[in-house]
DSSP file (Angstrom, degrees, kcal/mol; ACC not computed):
  #  RESIDUE AA STRUCTURE BP1 BP2  ACC     N-H-->O    O-->H-N    N-H-->O    O-->H-N    TCO  KAPPA ALPHA  PHI   PSI    X-CA   Y-CA   Z-CA
    1    1 A M              0   0    0      0, 0.0     2,-0.3     0, 0.0     0, 0.0   0.000 360.0 360.0 360.0 132.9    5.9  -19.1  -43.2
    2    2 A Q        -     0   0    0      1,-0.1     4,-0.0     2,-0.0    25,-0.0  -0.592 360.0-129.8 -81.1 134.2    2.4  -20.2  -44.2
    3    3 A S        -     0   0    0     -2,-0.3    24,-0.2     1,-0.1    26,-0.2  -0.541  10.4-131.7 -78.5 145.9   -0.2  -17.5  -44.6
    4    4 A P  S    S+     0   0    0      0, 0.0    23,-2.2     0, 0.0     2,-0.4   0.808  95.8  28.8 -67.0 -26.3   -3.5  -18.0  -42.8
    5    5 A I  E     -A   26   0A   0     21,-0.2     2,-0.4    24,-0.1    21,-0.2  -0.996  66.8-177.6-138.5 129.9   -5.3  -17.1  -46.1
    6    6 A S  E     -A   25   0A   0     19,-2.4    19,-3.2    -2,-0.4     2,-0.5  -0.976  11.3-154.5-125.4 142.3   -4.2  -17.6  -49.7
    7    7 A I  E     -A   24   0A   0     -2,-0.4     2,-0.4    17,-0.2    17,-0.2  -0.967   8.9-170.4-120.6 130.2   -6.2  -16.5  -52.7
    8    8 A F  E     -A   23   0A   0     15,-3.1    15,-3.0    -2,-0.5     2,-0.4  -0.958   1.7-170.4-120.7 136.7   -5.8  -18.2  -56.1
    9    9 A S  E     +A   22   0A   0     -2,-0.4     2,-0.3    13,-0.2    13,-0.2  -0.987  17.3 155.4-125.3 135.1   -7.2  -16.9  -59.4
   10   10 A F  E     -A   21   0A   0     11,-2.2    11,-2.6    -2,-0.4     2,-0.4  -0.984  35.0-124.7-153.4 164.6   -7.2  -18.9  -62.6
   11   11 A Q  E     -A   20   0A   0     -2,-0.3     2,-0.5     9,-0.2     9,-0.2  -0.923  18.1-155.0-112.4 138.1   -9.0  -19.3  -66.0
   12   12 A E  E     -A   19   0A   0      7,-3.3     7,-2.5    -2,-0.4     2,-0.5  -0.950   6.9-154.7-113.1 130.8  -10.4  -22.7  -67.1
   13   13 A Y  E     +A   18   0A   0     -2,-0.5     2,-0.3     5,-0.2     5,-0.2  -0.898  29.6 141.5-107.9 130.2  -10.8  -23.3  -70.8
   14   14 A G  E >   -A   17   0A   0      3,-1.6     3,-1.7    -2,-0.5    -2,-0.0  -0.834  64.7 -73.0-151.1-172.2  -13.3  -25.8  -72.1
   15   15 A M  T 3  S+     0   0    0      1,-0.3     3,-0.1    -2,-0.3    -2,-0.0   0.768 126.9  51.4 -62.9 -27.5  -15.9  -26.6  -74.7
   16   16 A E  T 3  S-     0   0    0      1,-0.3    -1,-0.3     3,-0.0     2,-0.2   0.261 119.8-101.1 -96.7  13.0  -18.3  -24.0  -73.3
   17   17 A G  E <   -A   14   0A   0     -3,-1.7    -3,-1.6     2,-0.1     2,-0.4  -0.634  61.0 -25.1 106.9-163.5  -15.7  -21.2  -73.3
   18   18 A T  E     -A   13   0A   0     -2,-0.2     2,-0.4    -5,-0.2    -5,-0.2  -0.711  50.7-170.4 -94.1 137.8  -13.6  -19.6  -70.6
   19   19 A Q  E     -A   12   0A   0     -7,-2.5    -7,-3.3    -2,-0.4     2,-0.4  -0.997   9.9-150.2-128.7 130.6  -14.5  -19.6  -67.0
   20   20 A K  E     -A   11   0A   0     -2,-0.4     2,-0.3    -9,-0.2    -9,-0.2  -0.839  19.2-177.5-100.3 136.9  -12.7  -17.6  -64.3
   21   21 A D  E     -A   10   0A   0    -11,-2.6   -11,-2.2    -2,-0.4     2,-0.4  -0.949  17.6-151.7-133.1 153.7  -12.6  -18.9  -60.8
   22   22 A I  E     -A    9   0A   0     -2,-0.3     2,-0.4   -13,-0.2   -13,-0.2  -0.981  11.2-165.1-121.2 134.7  -11.3  -17.8  -57.4
   23   23 A F  E     -A    8   0A   0    -15,-3.0   -15,-3.1    -2,-0.4     2,-0.5  -0.977   4.1-159.3-120.3 136.3  -10.2  -20.2  -54.7
   24   24 A V  E     -A    7   0A   0     -2,-0.4     2,-0.6   -17,-0.2   -17,-0.2  -0.969   7.5-160.6-115.2 122.9   -9.6  -19.2  -51.1
   25   25 A K  E     -A    6   0A   0    -19,-3.2   -19,-2.4    -2,-0.5     2,-0.6  -0.907   0.7-162.4-106.9 123.4   -7.4  -21.5  -49.1
   26   26 A L  E     -A    5   0A   0     -2,-0.6   -21,-0.2   -21,-0.2     2,-0.1  -0.920  10.6-153.5-104.4 123.4   -7.6  -21.3  -45.3
   27   27 A S    >   -     0   0    0    -23,-2.2     3,-1.8    -2,-0.6     4,-0.4  -0.377  35.1 -99.0 -86.8 172.2   -4.7  -22.8  -43.5
   28   28 A R  T >  S+     0   0    0      1,-0.3     3,-1.4     2,-0.2     4,-0.5   0.770 121.0  71.9 -61.1 -24.5   -4.9  -24.2  -39.9
   29   29 A K  T >> S+     0   0    0      1,-0.3     3,-1.0   -26,-0.2     4,-0.6   0.786  84.7  67.7 -60.0 -26.8   -3.4  -20.9  -38.9
   30   30 A F  H X> S+     0   0    0     -3,-1.8     4,-2.3   -26,-0.3     3,-0.8   0.789  85.1  70.4 -65.3 -27.5   -6.8  -19.4  -39.7
   31   31 A L  H <4 S+     0   0    0     -3,-1.4    -1,-0.2    -4,-0.4    -2,-0.2   0.831  94.7  54.1 -59.5 -32.4   -8.3  -21.3  -36.7
   32   32 A A  H <4 S+     0   0    0     -3,-1.0    -1,-0.3    -4,-0.5     4,-0.2   0.777 113.2  42.9 -71.1 -25.8   -6.4  -19.1  -34.3
   33   33 A I  H XX S+     0   0    0     -3,-0.8     3,-1.7    -4,-0.6     4,-0.9   0.791  94.5  80.7 -87.8 -32.2   -8.0  -16.0  -36.0
   34   34 A L  H >X S+     0   0    0     -4,-2.3     4,-1.5     1,-0.3     3,-1.0   0.832  86.5  55.4 -50.0 -45.4  -11.5  -17.4  -36.4
   35   35 A P  H 34 S+     0   0    0      0, 0.0    -1,-0.3     0, 0.0    -2,-0.1   0.823 105.7  55.2 -59.9 -26.8  -12.6  -16.6  -32.8
   36   36 A H  H <4 S+     0   0    0     -3,-1.7    -2,-0.2    -4,-0.2    -3,-0.1   0.728 117.2  33.2 -78.9 -21.3  -11.6  -13.0  -33.3
   37   37 A I  H << S+     0   0    0     -3,-1.0     2,-2.1    -4,-0.9     6,-0.3   0.457  89.1 100.3-110.7  -2.7  -13.8  -12.6  -36.4
   38   38 A N     <  +     0   0    0     -4,-1.5     2,-0.5    -5,-0.2    -1,-0.1  -0.442  51.4 128.8 -84.0  67.9  -16.7  -14.9  -35.4
   39   39 A Q  S >  S-     0   0    0     -2,-2.1     3,-2.4    41,-0.1     4,-0.1  -0.987  76.4 -45.7-125.2 125.2  -19.0  -12.1  -34.3
   40   40 A G  T 3  S-     0   0    0     -2,-0.5     3,-0.3     1,-0.3     4,-0.2  -0.299 120.2 -23.9  55.5-129.3  -22.5  -11.8  -35.5
   41   41 A Q  T 3> S+     0   0    0     35,-0.3     4,-2.7     1,-0.2    -1,-0.3   0.139 103.0 115.6 -99.9  19.1  -22.6  -12.4  -39.2
   42   42 A A  H <> S+     0   0    0     -3,-2.4     4,-2.5     1,-0.2    -1,-0.2   0.904  77.1  46.3 -58.8 -45.6  -19.0  -11.3  -39.8
   43   43 A V  H  > S+     0   0    0     -3,-0.3     4,-2.4    -6,-0.3    -1,-0.2   0.913 113.5  49.7 -65.5 -41.3  -17.8  -14.7  -41.1
   44   44 A Q  H  > S+     0   0    0      2,-0.2     4,-2.3     1,-0.2    -2,-0.2   0.926 111.9  47.5 -63.0 -44.2  -20.8  -15.1  -43.4
   45   45 A V  H  X S+     0   0    0     -4,-2.7     4,-2.5     1,-0.2    -2,-0.2   0.910 111.2  51.9 -63.7 -41.3  -20.3  -11.6  -44.8
   46   46 A L  H  X S+     0   0    0     -4,-2.5     4,-2.1    -5,-0.2    -1,-0.2   0.910 109.6  49.9 -60.6 -42.3  -16.6  -12.4  -45.3
   47   47 A Q  H  X S+     0   0    0     -4,-2.4     4,-2.2     2,-0.2    -2,-0.2   0.916 110.8  48.7 -63.2 -43.3  -17.5  -15.6  -47.2
   48   48 A V  H  X S+     0   0    0     -4,-2.3     4,-1.2     1,-0.2    -2,-0.2   0.902 109.9  51.9 -65.3 -40.4  -20.0  -13.8  -49.4
   49   49 A L  H  < S+     0   0    0     -4,-2.5     3,-0.3     1,-0.2     4,-0.2   0.902 109.3  50.9 -61.2 -40.0  -17.4  -11.1  -50.2
   50   50 A M  H >< S+     0   0    0     -4,-2.1     3,-1.4     1,-0.2    -2,-0.2   0.906 107.2  53.1 -63.3 -41.0  -14.9  -13.9  -51.1
   51   51 A L  H 3< S+     0   0    0     -4,-2.2    -1,-0.2     1,-0.3    -2,-0.2   0.748 110.6  47.9 -67.0 -22.6  -17.5  -15.5  -53.4
   52   52 A H  T 3< S+     0   0    0     -4,-1.2     8,-0.5    -3,-0.3    -1,-0.3   0.351  86.9 124.5 -97.9   4.9  -17.9  -12.2  -55.3
   53   53 A M  B <   -B   59   0B   0     -3,-1.4     6,-0.2    -4,-0.2     2,-0.1  -0.318  48.5-148.8 -68.0 145.8  -14.2  -11.5  -55.7
   54   54 A D    >   -     0   0    0      4,-2.8     3,-1.2   -45,-0.0    -1,-0.1  -0.308  45.2 -80.1 -93.7-169.8  -12.7  -10.8  -59.0
   55   55 A G  T 3  S+     0   0    0      1,-0.3   -46,-0.1    -2,-0.1    -2,-0.1   0.460 126.5  58.3 -74.5   0.4   -9.1  -11.8  -59.9
   56   56 A T  T 3  S-     0   0    0      2,-0.2    -1,-0.3     0, 0.0     3,-0.1   0.096 118.0-101.5-117.6  21.9   -7.7   -8.7  -58.1
   57   57 A Q  S <  S+     0   0    0     -3,-1.2    58,-2.4     1,-0.3     2,-0.3   0.567  82.5 131.4  70.1  10.4   -9.1   -9.3  -54.6
   58   58 A H  E     - C   0 114B   0     56,-0.2    -4,-2.8    54,-0.0     2,-0.3  -0.699  35.6-171.9 -94.5 148.4  -11.8   -6.7  -55.3
   59   59 A S  E     -BC  53 113B   0     54,-2.3    54,-2.0    -2,-0.3    -6,-0.2  -0.994  10.7-175.3-140.0 142.7  -15.5   -7.4  -54.5
   60   60 A Y        +     0   0    0     -8,-0.5    51,-0.3    -2,-0.3    -7,-0.1   0.128  25.4 143.9-130.6  23.0  -18.5   -5.3  -55.5
   61   61 A P        -     0   0    0      0, 0.0    50,-0.1     0, 0.0    -2,-0.1  -0.351  48.1-119.1 -68.0 147.3  -21.7   -6.7  -54.0
   62   62 A S     >  -     0   0    0      1,-0.1     4,-2.4    48,-0.1     5,-0.2  -0.305  24.2-108.5 -75.0 165.8  -24.3   -4.3  -52.8
   63   63 A I  H  > S+     0   0    0      1,-0.2     4,-2.7     2,-0.2     5,-0.2   0.902 122.8  53.9 -60.3 -40.8  -25.5   -4.1  -49.2
   64   64 A N  H  > S+     0   0    0      1,-0.2     4,-2.4     2,-0.2    -1,-0.2   0.912 108.4  48.6 -60.4 -42.4  -28.8   -5.6  -50.5
   65   65 A R  H  > S+     0   0    0      2,-0.2     4,-2.5     1,-0.2    -2,-0.2   0.918 111.6  49.1 -64.8 -43.6  -27.0   -8.5  -52.1
   66   66 A L  H  X S+     0   0    0     -4,-2.4     4,-2.0     2,-0.2     6,-0.2   0.926 112.1  48.8 -61.1 -44.4  -25.0   -9.2  -49.0
   67   67 A A  H  X>S+     0   0    0     -4,-2.7     5,-1.5     1,-0.2     4,-1.1   0.908 111.5  49.9 -62.3 -42.0  -28.1   -9.1  -46.8
   68   68 A E  H  <5S+     0   0    0     -4,-2.4     3,-0.3     1,-0.2    -1,-0.2   0.915 110.4  50.3 -61.8 -43.7  -29.9  -11.4  -49.3
   69   69 A C  H  <5S+     0   0    0     -4,-2.5    -1,-0.2     1,-0.2    -2,-0.2   0.839 116.7  38.8 -68.2 -33.9  -27.0  -13.9  -49.3
   70   70 A I  H  <5S-     0   0    0     -4,-2.0    -1,-0.2    -5,-0.2    -2,-0.2   0.537 105.9-124.3 -95.4  -5.5  -26.7  -14.1  -45.5
   71   71 A G  T  <5S+     0   0    0     -4,-1.1     2,-0.2    -3,-0.3    -3,-0.2   0.800  73.8 105.8  71.6  28.8  -30.4  -14.0  -44.9
   72   72 A K  S   <S-     0   0    0     -5,-1.5    -1,-0.3    -6,-0.2    -2,-0.2  -0.751  72.0 -87.7-129.7 176.4  -30.3  -11.0  -42.5
   73   73 A G     >  -     0   0    0     -2,-0.2     4,-1.4    -3,-0.1     3,-0.3  -0.264  41.8 -99.5 -82.8 172.3  -31.2   -7.3  -42.7
   74   74 A K  H  > S+     0   0    0      1,-0.2     4,-2.8     2,-0.2     5,-0.2   0.862 119.7  59.2 -60.4 -38.1  -29.0   -4.5  -43.9
   75   75 A Q  H  > S+     0   0    0      1,-0.2     4,-2.7     2,-0.2    -1,-0.2   0.888 102.7  52.6 -62.2 -38.0  -28.1   -3.4  -40.3
   76   76 A A  H  > S+     0   0    0     -3,-0.3     4,-2.2     2,-0.2   -35,-0.3   0.886 110.8  48.6 -62.4 -38.0  -26.6   -6.9  -39.7
   77   77 A V  H  X S+     0   0    0     -4,-1.4     4,-2.9     2,-0.2    -2,-0.2   0.936 111.3  48.6 -67.1 -46.8  -24.5   -6.4  -42.8
   78   78 A Y  H  X S+     0   0    0     -4,-2.8     4,-2.6     1,-0.2     5,-0.2   0.917 112.2  49.6 -59.8 -43.0  -23.3   -2.9  -41.8
   79   79 A D  H  X S+     0   0    0     -4,-2.7     4,-2.1    -5,-0.2    -1,-0.2   0.920 112.4  47.4 -61.6 -43.7  -22.4   -4.2  -38.4
   80   80 A A  H  X S+     0   0    0     -4,-2.2     4,-3.0     2,-0.2    -2,-0.2   0.919 112.9  48.2 -64.9 -43.9  -20.4   -7.1  -39.8
   81   81 A L  H  X S+     0   0    0     -4,-2.9     4,-2.1     2,-0.2    -2,-0.2   0.919 111.2  50.1 -63.6 -43.4  -18.6   -4.8  -42.3
   82   82 A N  H  X S+     0   0    0     -4,-2.6     4,-0.7    -5,-0.2    -1,-0.2   0.906 113.7  46.6 -60.4 -41.2  -17.7   -2.3  -39.6
   83   83 A F  H >X S+     0   0    0     -4,-2.1     3,-1.2    -5,-0.2     4,-0.9   0.942 110.7  51.2 -65.3 -48.4  -16.4   -5.1  -37.5
   84   84 A L  H 3< S+     0   0    0     -4,-3.0    10,-0.5     1,-0.3     3,-0.5   0.821 102.5  60.9 -61.8 -31.6  -14.4   -6.7  -40.3
   85   85 A E  H 3< S+     0   0    0     -4,-2.1    -1,-0.3     1,-0.2    -2,-0.2   0.785 106.2  47.5 -65.6 -25.3  -12.8   -3.4  -41.1
   86   86 A R  H << S+     0   0    0     -3,-1.2    -1,-0.2    -4,-0.7    -2,-0.2   0.656  91.0  99.5 -88.6 -17.3  -11.3   -3.3  -37.6
   87   87 A V     <  -     0   0    0     -4,-0.9     7,-1.5    -3,-0.5     8,-0.4  -0.492  52.7-171.0 -75.8 137.3  -10.0   -6.9  -37.7
   88   88 A Q  E     -E   93   0C   0      5,-0.2     2,-0.5    -2,-0.2     3,-0.1  -0.973  15.2-155.0-127.5 145.1   -6.3   -7.4  -38.5
   89   89 A I  E >  S-E   92   0C   0      3,-3.0     3,-1.6    -2,-0.4   -56,-0.0  -0.984  86.3 -14.9-117.2 120.1   -4.3  -10.6  -39.2
   90   90 A E  T 3  S-     0   0    0     -2,-0.5    -1,-0.2     1,-0.3     0, 0.0   0.879 132.3 -51.5  53.1  40.5   -0.6  -10.3  -38.4
   91   91 A G  T 3  S+     0   0    0      1,-0.2    -1,-0.3    -3,-0.1    -3,-0.0   0.500 118.2 108.1  80.2   5.0   -1.0   -6.5  -38.2
   92   92 A K  E <  S-E   89   0C   0     -3,-1.6    -3,-3.0     2,-0.0    -1,-0.2  -0.928  71.9-113.9-117.8 140.2   -2.7   -6.1  -41.6
   93   93 A P  E     -E   88   0C   0      0, 0.0    -5,-0.2     0, 0.0     3,-0.1  -0.332  12.6-151.7 -66.5 151.1   -6.4   -5.3  -42.2
   94   94 A I  S    S+     0   0    0     -7,-1.5    22,-2.6   -10,-0.5     2,-0.4   0.595  78.3  34.8 -96.3 -12.8   -8.5   -8.1  -43.8
   95   95 A L  E     -D  115   0B   0     -8,-0.4     2,-0.4   -11,-0.4    -1,-0.2  -0.982  53.7-173.5-147.5 131.2  -11.0   -5.6  -45.4
   96   96 A L  E     -D  114   0B   0     18,-2.1    18,-2.3    -2,-0.4     2,-0.4  -0.962  18.8-174.5-114.2 141.0  -10.8   -2.2  -47.0
   97   97 A R  E     +D  113   0B   0     -2,-0.4     2,-0.3    16,-0.2    16,-0.2  -0.998  12.4 151.5-139.2 139.2  -14.2   -0.6  -48.0
   98   98 A W  E     -D  112   0B   0     14,-2.1    14,-3.2    -2,-0.4     2,-0.4  -0.975  32.7-126.8-155.1 166.6  -15.1    2.6  -49.8
   99   99 A K  E     -D  111   0B   0     -2,-0.3     2,-0.2    12,-0.2    12,-0.2  -0.944  20.1-143.4-117.2 140.1  -17.9    3.9  -52.0
  100  100 A S  E     -D  110   0B   0     10,-2.0     9,-2.1    -2,-0.4    10,-0.9  -0.632  13.6-136.1 -97.6 162.1  -17.3    5.5  -55.4
  101  101 A R  E     -D  108   0B   0      7,-0.2     7,-0.2    -2,-0.2     2,-0.2  -0.828  18.6-109.3-116.0 153.6  -19.3    8.5  -56.7
  102  102 A T     >  -     0   0    0      5,-2.3     4,-1.0    -2,-0.3     8,-0.0  -0.514  22.9-133.4 -74.4 150.8  -20.8    9.2  -60.1
  103  103 A K  T  4 S+     0   0    0     -2,-0.2    -1,-0.1     2,-0.1    -2,-0.0   0.853  98.7  53.1 -73.0 -34.5  -19.0   11.9  -62.1
  104  104 A E  T  4 S+     0   0    0      1,-0.2    -1,-0.1     3,-0.1    -3,-0.0   0.973 130.0   5.7 -69.3 -56.8  -22.2   13.6  -63.1
  105  105 A D  T  4 S-     0   0    0      2,-0.1    -1,-0.2     0, 0.0    -2,-0.1   0.367  89.5-124.2-115.6   4.9  -24.0   14.2  -59.8
  106  106 A Q     <  +     0   0    0     -4,-1.0     2,-0.2     1,-0.2    -3,-0.1   0.710  58.0 149.7  60.2  23.9  -21.4   13.0  -57.2
  107  107 A K        -     0   0    0      1,-0.1    -5,-2.3    -6,-0.0     2,-0.2  -0.616  54.0-108.0 -83.9 147.2  -23.9   10.6  -55.7
  108  108 A F  E     + D   0 101B   0     -2,-0.2    -7,-0.2    -7,-0.2     3,-0.1  -0.540  47.9 159.7 -70.4 137.7  -22.6    7.4  -54.1
  109  109 A Y  E     +     0   0B   0     -9,-2.1     2,-0.4     1,-0.3    -1,-0.1   0.581  49.7  33.7-136.5 -16.8  -23.4    4.4  -56.3
  110  110 A N  E     - D   0 100B   0    -10,-0.9   -10,-2.0   -48,-0.0     2,-0.4  -0.994  59.3-136.2-149.8 139.0  -21.3    1.4  -55.6
  111  111 A S  E     - D   0  99B   0     -2,-0.4     2,-0.4   -51,-0.3   -12,-0.2  -0.761  20.7-161.9 -90.5 138.9  -19.5   -0.2  -52.7
  112  112 A H  E     - D   0  98B   0    -14,-3.2   -14,-2.1    -2,-0.4     2,-0.4  -0.965   6.6-173.6-120.7 137.9  -16.0   -1.5  -53.3
  113  113 A Y  E     -CD  59  97B   0    -54,-2.0   -54,-2.3    -2,-0.4     2,-0.5  -0.992  11.3-162.4-131.0 138.8  -14.2   -4.0  -51.0
  114  114 A V  E     -CD  58  96B   0    -18,-2.3   -18,-2.1    -2,-0.4     2,-0.4  -0.989  16.8-149.2-119.0 121.5  -10.6   -5.2  -51.1
  115  115 A L  E    S- D   0  95B   0    -58,-2.4   -20,-0.2    -2,-0.5   -21,-0.1  -0.767  74.5  -6.8 -93.7 132.1  -10.1   -8.5  -49.2
  116  116 A F  S    S-     0   0    0    -22,-2.6    -1,-0.2    -2,-0.4   -22,-0.2   0.943  90.3-152.9  52.0  57.7   -6.7   -9.1  -47.6
  117  117 A P        -     0   0    0      0, 0.0    -1,-0.1     0, 0.0     2,-0.1  -0.195   7.6-119.7 -64.7 150.1   -5.1   -5.9  -49.1
  118  118 A S    >>  -     0   0    0      1,-0.1     3,-1.0   -26,-0.0     4,-1.0  -0.327  33.5 -99.5 -78.1 169.4   -1.4   -5.7  -49.8
  119  119 A Q  T 34 S+     0   0    0      1,-0.3     3,-0.5     2,-0.2    -1,-0.1   0.852 124.5  55.2 -59.6 -35.6    0.6   -3.0  -48.1
  120  120 A S  T 34 S+     0   0    0      1,-0.2    -1,-0.3     2,-0.1     0, 0.0   0.724 106.0  52.3 -72.6 -19.8    0.5   -0.9  -51.3
  121  121 A Q  T <4        0   0    0     -3,-1.0    -1,-0.2     1,-0.2    -2,-0.2   0.658 360.0 360.0 -86.9 -17.3   -3.3   -1.0  -51.3
  122  122 A I     <        0   0    0     -4,-1.0    -1,-0.2    -3,-0.5    -2,-0.1   0.489 360.0 360.0 -75.4 360.0   -3.7    0.2  -47.7
């Protein structure tokens, strides 16, 4: 069975050194899901999170960075993230989000996102 979304990570070696890239493949099955996530800036925020992914499906852009990339304010980003956290594809969430704290003063300092998490990550 074809997945609506596939993520590929690879390293490219060339004269200028090593470059890591992430590719996200959307199958036609994704078209059935699109109307369910096409609310406000949700698709744009999802795309920006994908562009910031590392090789482990994790993404770390700040709220300010997300807002800058989609050309909207922070509230639009928060609304989109809250919406995306509720969306499921085939019974699985498409986004997990949390904030980590510093060890010294326990203040929140970084947002973490996992896109299309596996069952063990949920």
